[in-house]
PDB file with SEQRES, HELIX, SHEET and CRYST1 records, atoms N, CA, C and O in Angstrom:
SEQRES   1 A   51  MET ALA ASP ASN THR ASN HIS GLY THR HIS THR ARG GLY          
SEQRES   2 A   51  SER MET ASP ILE SER SER HIS GLN GLN THR TYR ALA GLY          
SEQRES   3 A   51  PHE TRP THR GLY THR LYS ILE ILE VAL SER GLY CYS ILE          
SEQRES   4 A   51  LEU LEU ALA ILE PHE LEU ALA ILE PHE ARG THR GLY              
HELIX    1 AA1 SER A   18  ILE A   47  1                                  30    
CRYST1    1.000    1.000    1.000  90.00  90.00  90.00 P 1           1          
ATOM      1  N   MET A   1      22.222  23.616  -7.007  1.00  0.00           N  
ATOM      2  CA  MET A   1      22.640  22.332  -6.495  1.00  0.00           C  
ATOM      3  C   MET A   1      22.390  22.280  -4.992  1.00  0.00           C  
ATOM      4  O   MET A   1      22.318  23.311  -4.324  1.00  0.00           O  
ATOM      5  N   ALA A   2      22.264  21.111  -4.497  1.00  0.00           N  
ATOM      6  CA  ALA A   2      22.051  20.940  -3.064  1.00  0.00           C  
ATOM      7  C   ALA A   2      23.352  21.204  -2.319  1.00  0.00           C  
ATOM      8  O   ALA A   2      24.439  20.851  -2.775  1.00  0.00           O  
ATOM      9  N   ASP A   3      23.209  21.822  -1.183  1.00  0.00           N  
ATOM     10  CA  ASP A   3      24.411  22.031  -0.389  1.00  0.00           C  
ATOM     11  C   ASP A   3      24.669  20.793   0.473  1.00  0.00           C  
ATOM     12  O   ASP A   3      23.745  20.055   0.813  1.00  0.00           O  
ATOM     13  N   ASN A   4      25.887  20.590   0.804  1.00  0.00           N  
ATOM     14  CA  ASN A   4      26.277  19.409   1.559  1.00  0.00           C  
ATOM     15  C   ASN A   4      26.519  19.736   3.023  1.00  0.00           C  
ATOM     16  O   ASN A   4      27.466  19.236   3.630  1.00  0.00           O  
ATOM     17  N   THR A   5      25.667  20.570   3.584  1.00  0.00           N  
ATOM     18  CA  THR A   5      25.849  20.910   4.983  1.00  0.00           C  
ATOM     19  C   THR A   5      25.388  19.755   5.861  1.00  0.00           C  
ATOM     20  O   THR A   5      24.551  18.950   5.451  1.00  0.00           O  
ATOM     21  N   ASN A   6      25.919  19.679   7.034  1.00  0.00           N  
ATOM     22  CA  ASN A   6      25.568  18.624   7.972  1.00  0.00           C  
ATOM     23  C   ASN A   6      24.237  18.979   8.624  1.00  0.00           C  
ATOM     24  O   ASN A   6      24.114  20.040   9.236  1.00  0.00           O  
ATOM     25  N   HIS A   7      23.268  18.130   8.504  1.00  0.00           N  
ATOM     26  CA  HIS A   7      21.941  18.376   9.062  1.00  0.00           C  
ATOM     27  C   HIS A   7      21.751  17.648  10.388  1.00  0.00           C  
ATOM     28  O   HIS A   7      20.617  17.350  10.765  1.00  0.00           O  
ATOM     29  N   GLY A   8      22.785  17.368  11.071  1.00  0.00           N  
ATOM     30  CA  GLY A   8      22.692  16.687  12.350  1.00  0.00           C  
ATOM     31  C   GLY A   8      23.094  15.226  12.215  1.00  0.00           C  
ATOM     32  O   GLY A   8      23.370  14.729  11.123  1.00  0.00           O  
ATOM     33  N   THR A   9      23.115  14.577  13.328  1.00  0.00           N  
ATOM     34  CA  THR A   9      23.495  13.169  13.302  1.00  0.00           C  
ATOM     35  C   THR A   9      22.245  12.307  13.311  1.00  0.00           C  
ATOM     36  O   THR A   9      21.184  12.716  13.782  1.00  0.00           O  
ATOM     37  N   HIS A  10      22.395  11.133  12.790  1.00  0.00           N  
ATOM     38  CA  HIS A  10      21.280  10.189  12.732  1.00  0.00           C  
ATOM     39  C   HIS A  10      21.715   8.893  13.398  1.00  0.00           C  
ATOM     40  O   HIS A  10      22.773   8.341  13.095  1.00  0.00           O  
ATOM     41  N   THR A  11      20.884   8.428  14.299  1.00  0.00           N  
ATOM     42  CA  THR A  11      21.151   7.146  14.935  1.00  0.00           C  
ATOM     43  C   THR A  11      20.255   6.113  14.269  1.00  0.00           C  
ATOM     44  O   THR A  11      19.034   6.265  14.229  1.00  0.00           O  
ATOM     45  N   ARG A  12      20.871   5.066  13.749  1.00  0.00           N  
ATOM     46  CA  ARG A  12      20.129   4.036  13.044  1.00  0.00           C  
ATOM     47  C   ARG A  12      19.093   3.403  13.974  1.00  0.00           C  
ATOM     48  O   ARG A  12      19.405   3.011  15.099  1.00  0.00           O  
ATOM     49  N   GLY A  13      17.835   3.309  13.474  1.00  0.00           N  
ATOM     50  CA  GLY A  13      16.759   2.705  14.247  1.00  0.00           C  
ATOM     51  C   GLY A  13      16.042   3.661  15.183  1.00  0.00           C  
ATOM     52  O   GLY A  13      15.198   3.228  15.968  1.00  0.00           O  
ATOM     53  N   SER A  14      16.351   4.943  15.123  1.00  0.00           N  
ATOM     54  CA  SER A  14      15.731   5.891  16.050  1.00  0.00           C  
ATOM     55  C   SER A  14      14.504   6.596  15.464  1.00  0.00           C  
ATOM     56  O   SER A  14      13.800   7.302  16.186  1.00  0.00           O  
ATOM     57  N   MET A  15      14.243   6.416  14.187  1.00  0.00           N  
ATOM     58  CA  MET A  15      13.130   7.109  13.540  1.00  0.00           C  
ATOM     59  C   MET A  15      11.800   6.409  13.855  1.00  0.00           C  
ATOM     60  O   MET A  15      11.720   5.181  13.844  1.00  0.00           O  
ATOM     61  N   ASP A  16      10.769   7.198  14.131  1.00  0.00           N  
ATOM     62  CA  ASP A  16       9.438   6.650  14.385  1.00  0.00           C  
ATOM     63  C   ASP A  16       8.768   6.367  13.049  1.00  0.00           C  
ATOM     64  O   ASP A  16       8.459   7.292  12.298  1.00  0.00           O  
ATOM     65  N   ILE A  17       8.545   5.101  12.754  1.00  0.00           N  
ATOM     66  CA  ILE A  17       7.976   4.725  11.461  1.00  0.00           C  
ATOM     67  C   ILE A  17       6.563   4.173  11.594  1.00  0.00           C  
ATOM     68  O   ILE A  17       6.082   3.487  10.692  1.00  0.00           O  
ATOM     69  N   SER A  18       5.896   4.459  12.697  1.00  0.00           N  
ATOM     70  CA  SER A  18       4.560   3.896  12.903  1.00  0.00           C  
ATOM     71  C   SER A  18       3.574   4.367  11.832  1.00  0.00           C  
ATOM     72  O   SER A  18       2.733   3.584  11.390  1.00  0.00           O  
ATOM     73  N   SER A  19       3.660   5.619  11.411  1.00  0.00           N  
ATOM     74  CA  SER A  19       2.737   6.097  10.379  1.00  0.00           C  
ATOM     75  C   SER A  19       3.051   5.451   9.027  1.00  0.00           C  
ATOM     76  O   SER A  19       2.145   5.211   8.229  1.00  0.00           O  
ATOM     77  N   HIS A  20       4.316   5.172   8.771  1.00  0.00           N  
ATOM     78  CA  HIS A  20       4.696   4.480   7.542  1.00  0.00           C  
ATOM     79  C   HIS A  20       4.128   3.062   7.541  1.00  0.00           C  
ATOM     80  O   HIS A  20       3.627   2.588   6.522  1.00  0.00           O  
ATOM     81  N   GLN A  21       4.209   2.400   8.673  1.00  0.00           N  
ATOM     82  CA  GLN A  21       3.688   1.034   8.782  1.00  0.00           C  
ATOM     83  C   GLN A  21       2.177   1.006   8.626  1.00  0.00           C  
ATOM     84  O   GLN A  21       1.638   0.086   8.011  1.00  0.00           O  
ATOM     85  N   GLN A  22       1.489   1.994   9.169  1.00  0.00           N  
ATOM     86  CA  GLN A  22       0.031   2.066   9.019  1.00  0.00           C  
ATOM     87  C   GLN A  22      -0.353   2.301   7.556  1.00  0.00           C  
ATOM     88  O   GLN A  22      -1.311   1.710   7.059  1.00  0.00           O  
ATOM     89  N   THR A  23       0.391   3.158   6.875  1.00  0.00           N  
ATOM     90  CA  THR A  23       0.129   3.426   5.466  1.00  0.00           C  
ATOM     91  C   THR A  23       0.359   2.179   4.634  1.00  0.00           C  
ATOM     92  O   THR A  23      -0.437   1.866   3.749  1.00  0.00           O  
ATOM     93  N   TYR A  24       1.435   1.470   4.908  1.00  0.00           N  
ATOM     94  CA  TYR A  24       1.759   0.243   4.186  1.00  0.00           C  
ATOM     95  C   TYR A  24       0.677  -0.811   4.412  1.00  0.00           C  
ATOM     96  O   TYR A  24       0.251  -1.475   3.467  1.00  0.00           O  
ATOM     97  N   ALA A  25       0.233  -0.966   5.653  1.00  0.00           N  
ATOM     98  CA  ALA A  25      -0.823  -1.927   5.967  1.00  0.00           C  
ATOM     99  C   ALA A  25      -2.128  -1.538   5.272  1.00  0.00           C  
ATOM    100  O   ALA A  25      -2.839  -2.401   4.756  1.00  0.00           O  
ATOM    101  N   GLY A  26      -2.441  -0.252   5.257  1.00  0.00           N  
ATOM    102  CA  GLY A  26      -3.638   0.220   4.571  1.00  0.00           C  
ATOM    103  C   GLY A  26      -3.577  -0.013   3.074  1.00  0.00           C  
ATOM    104  O   GLY A  26      -4.580  -0.365   2.455  1.00  0.00           O  
ATOM    105  N   PHE A  27      -2.401   0.183   2.490  1.00  0.00           N  
ATOM    106  CA  PHE A  27      -2.207  -0.069   1.065  1.00  0.00           C  
ATOM    107  C   PHE A  27      -2.496  -1.528   0.746  1.00  0.00           C  
ATOM    108  O   PHE A  27      -3.219  -1.821  -0.206  1.00  0.00           O  
ATOM    109  N   TRP A  28      -1.941  -2.444   1.528  1.00  0.00           N  
ATOM    110  CA  TRP A  28      -2.153  -3.867   1.260  1.00  0.00           C  
ATOM    111  C   TRP A  28      -3.589  -4.286   1.524  1.00  0.00           C  
ATOM    112  O   TRP A  28      -4.118  -5.142   0.815  1.00  0.00           O  
ATOM    113  N   THR A  29      -4.224  -3.708   2.520  1.00  0.00           N  
ATOM    114  CA  THR A  29      -5.631  -4.011   2.771  1.00  0.00           C  
ATOM    115  C   THR A  29      -6.482  -3.568   1.588  1.00  0.00           C  
ATOM    116  O   THR A  29      -7.340  -4.318   1.123  1.00  0.00           O  
ATOM    117  N   GLY A  30      -6.251  -2.369   1.106  1.00  0.00           N  
ATOM    118  CA  GLY A  30      -6.982  -1.868  -0.057  1.00  0.00           C  
ATOM    119  C   GLY A  30      -6.732  -2.702  -1.297  1.00  0.00           C  
ATOM    120  O   GLY A  30      -7.652  -2.955  -2.075  1.00  0.00           O  
ATOM    121  N   THR A  31      -5.492  -3.130  -1.487  1.00  0.00           N  
ATOM    122  CA  THR A  31      -5.148  -3.967  -2.628  1.00  0.00           C  
ATOM    123  C   THR A  31      -5.890  -5.292  -2.568  1.00  0.00           C  
ATOM    124  O   THR A  31      -6.415  -5.758  -3.580  1.00  0.00           O  
ATOM    125  N   LYS A  32      -5.938  -5.902  -1.389  1.00  0.00           N  
ATOM    126  CA  LYS A  32      -6.651  -7.176  -1.233  1.00  0.00           C  
ATOM    127  C   LYS A  32      -8.134  -7.012  -1.516  1.00  0.00           C  
ATOM    128  O   LYS A  32      -8.740  -7.870  -2.159  1.00  0.00           O  
ATOM    129  N   ILE A  33      -8.727  -5.921  -1.044  1.00  0.00           N  
ATOM    130  CA  ILE A  33     -10.147  -5.686  -1.266  1.00  0.00           C  
ATOM    131  C   ILE A  33     -10.440  -5.492  -2.757  1.00  0.00           C  
ATOM    132  O   ILE A  33     -11.403  -6.054  -3.278  1.00  0.00           O  
ATOM    133  N   ILE A  34      -9.624  -4.712  -3.432  1.00  0.00           N  
ATOM    134  CA  ILE A  34      -9.843  -4.452  -4.854  1.00  0.00           C  
ATOM    135  C   ILE A  34      -9.656  -5.715  -5.683  1.00  0.00           C  
ATOM    136  O   ILE A  34     -10.462  -5.993  -6.572  1.00  0.00           O  
ATOM    137  N   VAL A  35      -8.614  -6.479  -5.409  1.00  0.00           N  
ATOM    138  CA  VAL A  35      -8.382  -7.716  -6.156  1.00  0.00           C  
ATOM    139  C   VAL A  35      -9.509  -8.711  -5.903  1.00  0.00           C  
ATOM    140  O   VAL A  35      -9.980  -9.366  -6.832  1.00  0.00           O  
ATOM    141  N   SER A  36      -9.943  -8.828  -4.649  1.00  0.00           N  
ATOM    142  CA  SER A  36     -11.053  -9.725  -4.330  1.00  0.00           C  
ATOM    143  C   SER A  36     -12.324  -9.292  -5.061  1.00  0.00           C  
ATOM    144  O   SER A  36     -13.060 -10.127  -5.586  1.00  0.00           O  
ATOM    145  N   GLY A  37     -12.572  -8.001  -5.091  1.00  0.00           N  
ATOM    146  CA  GLY A  37     -13.739  -7.491  -5.805  1.00  0.00           C  
ATOM    147  C   GLY A  37     -13.676  -7.786  -7.291  1.00  0.00           C  
ATOM    148  O   GLY A  37     -14.690  -8.132  -7.897  1.00  0.00           O  
ATOM    149  N   CYS A  38     -12.513  -7.655  -7.880  1.00  0.00           N  
ATOM    150  CA  CYS A  38     -12.361  -7.960  -9.316  1.00  0.00           C  
ATOM    151  C   CYS A  38     -12.599  -9.440  -9.587  1.00  0.00           C  
ATOM    152  O   CYS A  38     -13.241  -9.798 -10.575  1.00  0.00           O  
ATOM    153  N   ILE A  39     -12.087 -10.298  -8.716  1.00  0.00           N  
ATOM    154  CA  ILE A  39     -12.288 -11.738  -8.883  1.00  0.00           C  
ATOM    155  C   ILE A  39     -13.777 -12.080  -8.744  1.00  0.00           C  
ATOM    156  O   ILE A  39     -14.319 -12.844  -9.542  1.00  0.00           O  
ATOM    157  N   LEU A  40     -14.431 -11.512  -7.729  1.00  0.00           N  
ATOM    158  CA  LEU A  40     -15.861 -11.770  -7.554  1.00  0.00           C  
ATOM    159  C   LEU A  40     -16.675 -11.250  -8.739  1.00  0.00           C  
ATOM    160  O   LEU A  40     -17.631 -11.897  -9.167  1.00  0.00           O  
ATOM    161  N   LEU A  41     -16.306 -10.102  -9.259  1.00  0.00           N  
ATOM    162  CA  LEU A  41     -16.994  -9.561 -10.425  1.00  0.00           C  
ATOM    163  C   LEU A  41     -16.815 -10.479 -11.632  1.00  0.00           C  
ATOM    164  O   LEU A  41     -17.767 -10.718 -12.375  1.00  0.00           O  
ATOM    165  N   ALA A  42     -15.618 -10.987 -11.828  1.00  0.00           N  
ATOM    166  CA  ALA A  42     -15.364 -11.893 -12.948  1.00  0.00           C  
ATOM    167  C   ALA A  42     -16.175 -13.181 -12.795  1.00  0.00           C  
ATOM    168  O   ALA A  42     -16.715 -13.693 -13.775  1.00  0.00           O  
ATOM    169  N   ILE A  43     -16.261 -13.702 -11.580  1.00  0.00           N  
ATOM    170  CA  ILE A  43     -17.060 -14.905 -11.335  1.00  0.00           C  
ATOM    171  C   ILE A  43     -18.540 -14.608 -11.593  1.00  0.00           C  
ATOM    172  O   ILE A  43     -19.227 -15.401 -12.238  1.00  0.00           O  
ATOM    173  N   PHE A  44     -19.025 -13.489 -11.100  1.00  0.00           N  
ATOM    174  CA  PHE A  44     -20.416 -13.092 -11.307  1.00  0.00           C  
ATOM    175  C   PHE A  44     -20.726 -12.979 -12.793  1.00  0.00           C  
ATOM    176  O   PHE A  44     -21.760 -13.469 -13.248  1.00  0.00           O  
ATOM    177  N   LEU A  45     -19.842 -12.338 -13.555  1.00  0.00           N  
ATOM    178  CA  LEU A  45     -20.064 -12.178 -14.982  1.00  0.00           C  
ATOM    179  C   LEU A  45     -20.009 -13.519 -15.712  1.00  0.00           C  
ATOM    180  O   LEU A  45     -20.739 -13.729 -16.681  1.00  0.00           O  
ATOM    181  N   ALA A  46     -19.154 -14.417 -15.255  1.00  0.00           N  
ATOM    182  CA  ALA A  46     -19.059 -15.733 -15.888  1.00  0.00           C  
ATOM    183  C   ALA A  46     -20.305 -16.567 -15.624  1.00  0.00           C  
ATOM    184  O   ALA A  46     -20.740 -17.328 -16.488  1.00  0.00           O  
ATOM    185  N   ILE A  47     -20.877 -16.427 -14.436  1.00  0.00           N  
ATOM    186  CA  ILE A  47     -22.069 -17.209 -14.090  1.00  0.00           C  
ATOM    187  C   ILE A  47     -23.312 -16.668 -14.789  1.00  0.00           C  
ATOM    188  O   ILE A  47     -24.114 -17.446 -15.307  1.00  0.00           O  
ATOM    189  N   PHE A  48     -23.481 -15.377 -14.812  1.00  0.00           N  
ATOM    190  CA  PHE A  48     -24.707 -14.771 -15.323  1.00  0.00           C  
ATOM    191  C   PHE A  48     -24.544 -14.144 -16.705  1.00  0.00           C  
ATOM    192  O   PHE A  48     -25.254 -13.197 -17.042  1.00  0.00           O  
ATOM    193  N   ARG A  49     -23.634 -14.652 -17.490  1.00  0.00           N  
ATOM    194  CA  ARG A  49     -23.466 -14.098 -18.825  1.00  0.00           C  
ATOM    195  C   ARG A  49     -24.682 -14.437 -19.688  1.00  0.00           C  
ATOM    196  O   ARG A  49     -25.376 -15.426 -19.451  1.00  0.00           O  
ATOM    197  N   THR A  50     -24.918 -13.615 -20.669  1.00  0.00           N  
ATOM    198  CA  THR A  50     -26.062 -13.862 -21.560  1.00  0.00           C  
ATOM    199  C   THR A  50     -25.535 -14.251 -22.929  1.00  0.00           C  
ATOM    200  O   THR A  50     -24.604 -13.635 -23.448  1.00  0.00           O  
ATOM    201  N   GLY A  51     -26.119 -15.242 -23.488  1.00  0.00           N  
ATOM    202  CA  GLY A  51     -25.948 -15.669 -24.820  1.00  0.00           C  
ATOM    203  C   GLY A  51     -24.686 -16.111 -25.325  1.00  0.00           C  
ATOM    204  O   GLY A  51     -24.583 -16.474 -26.497  1.00  0.00           O  
TER     205      GLY A  51                                                      
END                                                                             
């Protein structure tokens, strides 16, 4: 089991979250690119379908 020792004090708002924000922004950028690519692929397939 985990021990309940005190690991120091924490002041709310003191943590550096810049890397978390960059990761989150990168995730959403990648998501937008992938979704846009899927939509463009679907449009391409709808336009140039055969038979």
